[in-house]
C-alpha positions in Angstrom: 0.0 0.0 0.0 1.3 3.5 -0.8 -0.2 6.8 0.3 1.4 10.0 -1.1 -0.6 11.8 1.6 1.1 9.8 4.3 4.6 10.4 2.8 3.9 14.1 2.9 2.9 13.9 6.6 6.2 12.3 7.3 8.0 15.0 5.5 9.4 13.0 2.6 8.9 13.4 -1.2 6.1 11.1 -2.4 7.7 10.7 -5.8 11.1 9.8 -4.4 9.4 7.4 -2.0 7.4 5.5 -4.6 10.4 5.5 -7.0 12.6 3.9 -4.3 9.9 1.3 -3.6 9.8 0.5 -7.3 13.4 0.6 -8.3 15.4 -0.2 -5.1 13.1 -2.7 -3.4 11.6 -3.9 -6.7 8.0 -4.0 -5.5 5.6 -4.2 -8.5 2.1 -4.6 -7.2 0.4 -1.8 -5.3 -2.7 -0.6 -3.6 -3.1 3.1 -4.2 -5.6 5.6 -2.9 -8.0 8.0 -4.8 -8.6 10.4 -1.9 -11.6 12.6 -2.4 -10.1 15.5 -0.5 -6.9 15.4 -2.5 -8.3 15.2 -6.0 -11.3 17.5 -5.6 -10.2 20.2 -3.2 -12.6 22.6 -4.8 -15.9 21.3 -5.9 -16.0 20.5 -9.6 -12.2 21.1 -10.0 -10.6 17.7 -10.4 -6.9 17.1 -10.4 -5.5 13.6 -10.8 -2.0 14.7 -11.7 -0.4 12.9 -8.7 -2.4 9.7 -9.0 -1.8 9.6 -12.8 1.9 9.9 -12.2 1.9 7.1 -9.7 0.0 4.7 -12.0 2.1 5.6 -15.0 5.4 5.0 -13.1 4.1 1.6 -11.9 3.0 0.8 -15.5 6.5 1.6 -16.8 7.8 -1.2 -14.6 5.1 -3.7 -15.6 3.4 -3.5 -12.2 -0.2 -3.5 -11.2 -2.5 -1.3 -9.1 -5.5 -2.1 -7.0 -7.2 1.3 -6.6 -9.0 2.5 -3.5 -12.5 4.0 -4.0 -15.0 5.9 -1.9 -15.0 8.0 1.2 -13.2 5.6 3.5 -9.7 4.8 2.3 -6.5 3.8 4.1 -4.7 6.2 6.4 -5.9 8.5 9.2 -8.6 9.9 9.4 -9.8 7.0 7.3 -12.7 9.1 5.8 -11.1 11.6 3.5 -13.7 14.3 2.7 -13.0 17.7 1.2 -14.0 20.6 3.5 -16.5 21.9 0.9 -18.5 18.7 1.4 -19.0 19.5 5.1 -21.7 21.9 4.1 -23.7 19.2 2.2 -26.1 16.7 3.8 -28.4 13.9 2.8 -28.9 13.1 -0.9 -26.9 16.1 -2.0 -23.9 14.9 -0.1 -24.2 11.3 -1.5 -24.6 12.5 -5.0 -21.4 14.6 -4.7 -19.5 11.5 -3.5 -21.0 9.3 -6.1 -20.1 11.8 -8.8 -16.5 11.7 -7.6 -16.4 7.9 -7.5 -17.8 7.8 -11.0 -15.1 10.1 -12.3 -12.4 8.0 -10.8 -13.8 4.7 -12.1 -14.3 6.0 -15.6 -10.9 7.6 -15.7 -9.1 4.4 -15.0 -11.5 1.8 -16.3 -9.5 1.3 -19.6 -6.1 1.5 -17.9 -4.7 -2.1 -17.9 -2.4 -1.3 -15.0 -5.4 -0.8 -12.7 -6.5 -4.4 -12.1 -9.2 -4.0 -9.5 -11.1 -1.5 -7.2 -11.0 -1.7 -3.4 -14.3 -0.1 -2.3 -14.6 1.7 1.0 -11.7 0.4 3.1 -13.0 -1.7 6.0 -16.5 -0.3 5.2 -18.3 -1.4 8.4 -15.5 -0.8 10.8 -17.2 1.5 13.4 -14.4 1.8 16.0 -11.4 3.3 14.0 -11.2 6.6 12.3 -13.2 9.9 12.3 -16.1 8.5 10.3 -19.8 8.5 10.8 -21.7 5.3 11.6 -21.4 2.8 8.7 -24.1 3.3 6.2 -24.9 -0.1 4.7 -27.5 1.4 2.3 -25.0 3.8 0.9 -22.4 1.0 0.6 -24.8 -1.2 -1.4 -25.6 1.8 -3.7 -21.9 2.5 -4.3 -21.2 -1.1 -5.0 -24.1 -1.3 -7.6 -22.9 1.9 -9.2 -19.3 0.8 -9.5 -20.5 -2.6 -10.9 -22.5 -0.7 -13.5 -19.6 1.5 -14.6 -16.8 -1.1 -14.6 -15.9 -4.6 -15.6 -13.0 -4.7 -13.3 -13.1 -6.9 -10.1 -14.3 -5.2 -6.9 -12.5 -6.1 -3.7 -13.6 -5.2 -0.2 -11.9 -5.5 3.1 -12.8 -6.6 6.6 -11.1 -5.7 9.8 -8.3 -7.6 11.4 -9.4 -9.9 14.2 -13.1 -10.0 13.6 -15.8 -9.4 11.1 -17.8 -11.9 8.9 -19.6 -10.8 5.7 -23.1 -12.1 6.3 -24.8 -9.1 4.5 -24.4 -7.8 0.9 -22.7 -6.5 -1.0 -20.6 -9.5 -2.1 -17.5 -8.4 -3.9 -15.2 -10.5 -6.1 -12.7 -10.9 -3.3 -12.6 -10.2 0.4 -9.5 -9.0 2.2 -8.6 -8.8 5.9 -5.8 -7.0 7.7 -3.2 -8.7 9.9 -1.8 -6.7 12.8 0.2 -8.2 15.6 1.3 -5.5 18.1 -0.5 -2.2 18.6 -1.0 0.5 21.2 -4.2 0.0 23.0 -6.5 2.7 24.5 -9.8 0.9 24.4 -9.7 -2.3 26.4 -9.7 -1.9 30.2 -7.7 -2.7 32.2 -5.1 -2.5 29.5 -5.3 1.2 28.9 -2.1 3.0 27.9 -0.3 -0.2 26.9 0.9 -2.3 24.0 -1.0 -5.5 23.2 -0.1 -8.4 21.0 -3.1 -10.1 19.5 -3.2 -13.7 20.7 -4.9 -15.0 17.5 -2.8 -17.8 16.0 -2.2 -18.7 12.4 -4.9 -21.3 12.5 -7.5 -18.7 13.5 -6.9 -16.7 10.4 -6.8 -19.8 8.3 -10.1 -21.0 9.7 -11.7 -17.6 9.3 -10.6 -17.4 5.7 -11.8 -20.9 5.0 -15.3 -20.2 6.4 -15.6 -16.9 4.5 -14.5 -18.6 1.3 -17.0 -21.5 1.9 -19.9 -19.2 2.8 -19.4 -16.6 0.1 -17.6 -18.5 -2.7 -15.0 -15.7 -2.8 -11.2 -15.8 -2.4 -9.5 -14.1 0.5 -6.4 -11.8 0.4 -4.5 -9.9 3.0 -5.1 -6.3 2.2 -3.0 -4.8 5.0 0.0 -6.6 6.7 1.4 -4.5 9.6 5.0 -3.6 8.8 5.1 -0.3 10.6 4.7 0.9 14.3 1.4 1.6 16.0 2.2 3.7 19.0 0.6 6.2 21.3 1.2 9.2 19.0 2.1 9.6 15.3 5.1 7.6 14.3 7.1 10.7 13.4 6.9 11.7 17.1 8.2 8.4 18.4 11.8 7.6 19.3 13.4 4.6 17.6 13.1 2.7 20.9 9.4 3.4 21.1 8.9 2.4 17.4 10.6 -0.8 18.1 8.1 -1.7 20.8 5.5 -2.5 18.1 7.7 -2.8 14.9 11.4 -3.6 14.8 13.5 -5.4 12.2 12.9 -8.7 14.0 9.1 -8.0 14.2 9.0 -7.4 10.5 10.5 -10.8 9.8 8.0 -12.4 12.2 5.0 -10.6 10.7 5.9 -11.6 7.2 6.4 -15.2 8.2 3.1 -15.2 10.1 1.3 -13.9 7.1 2.9 -16.4 4.8 1.8 -19.2 7.1 -1.8 -18.1 6.8 -1.4 -19.2 3.2 -3.2 -16.6 1.2 -1.7 -15.8 -2.2 -1.8 -12.0 -2.2 -0.4 -10.0 0.7 -0.4 -6.2 0.5 2.1 -4.9 3.1 1.7 -1.7 5.0 4.4 0.8 5.9 6.4 1.8 2.8 6.3 5.5 3.7 7.8 4.7 7.2 10.5 2.5 5.8 11.6 5.3 3.5 11.3 8.0 6.2 13.6 6.0 8.4 16.1 5.6 5.6 16.3 9.2 4.5 16.8 10.1 8.2 19.9 8.0 8.3 18.7 4.6 9.4 18.6 1.9 6.7 17.9 -1.0 9.0 14.2 -1.1 8.4 14.6 -0.6 4.6 17.2 -3.4 4.3 15.2 -5.7 6.5 12.2 -5.3 4.3 14.3 -5.9 1.2 15.7 -9.1 2.6 12.5 -10.4 4.1 10.2 -9.8 1.1 12.8 -11.5 -1.2 13.3 -14.5 1.0 11.5 -17.7 0.4 
């Protein structure tokens, strides 16, 4: 997964960041974002210069893109709405969002580098991000619209440790995230503490098998944690604090854990952080990722 917005938050050049992922690490398959607040900062004035550049650079190397769609896309605050849309409500707000999604889909529908859409990241996750309560009716409307505009596969994601897709829509593939160690502020009496999820490999395998049997759809890992999750933004954490949830050794363990789950496609998470650490003089994370992703 690569977010130019996140690269800028860390103070690094998004173009240099993506180029290094492509040419130094040799990563070829990406999940990119089509943030509404980035590409339509002023209503009706659309600018896809940055996203076009990313897709074109990946295309030059023979790579692929799974493109995020909708209001809810990866990276904080999860729901990426332009400020002008704050003044809209009800059907007027929905139609503005749908018009933006339509523009994105039709812009890249005939681009062979874009192989799929990832609609509304973790759409029914109601505990993380600054989003309103999940709107299942809107989700189904969006799904039907994207299906009518595009012949490309639609993928959708569940959360990490829980979530079972008993209600429509039913996409072409389901993804779930895999996080191992995070900062917890929600589960008493563990407040203000790091927790490591106790879920073993067999739990993820079983969950994937049940979902595949129930829905007839394949599973992929849409977000494998390869960056810290601490009490404040990563840029404000010391190296020692970062290492509490993500160190070179933890990177190796997380990749091995994900591979043991057995799903074919694994989208890793943290490329902006790896690059930020490297340009600030510490190559240990970057080189660990290089060695780990290339190992068998």
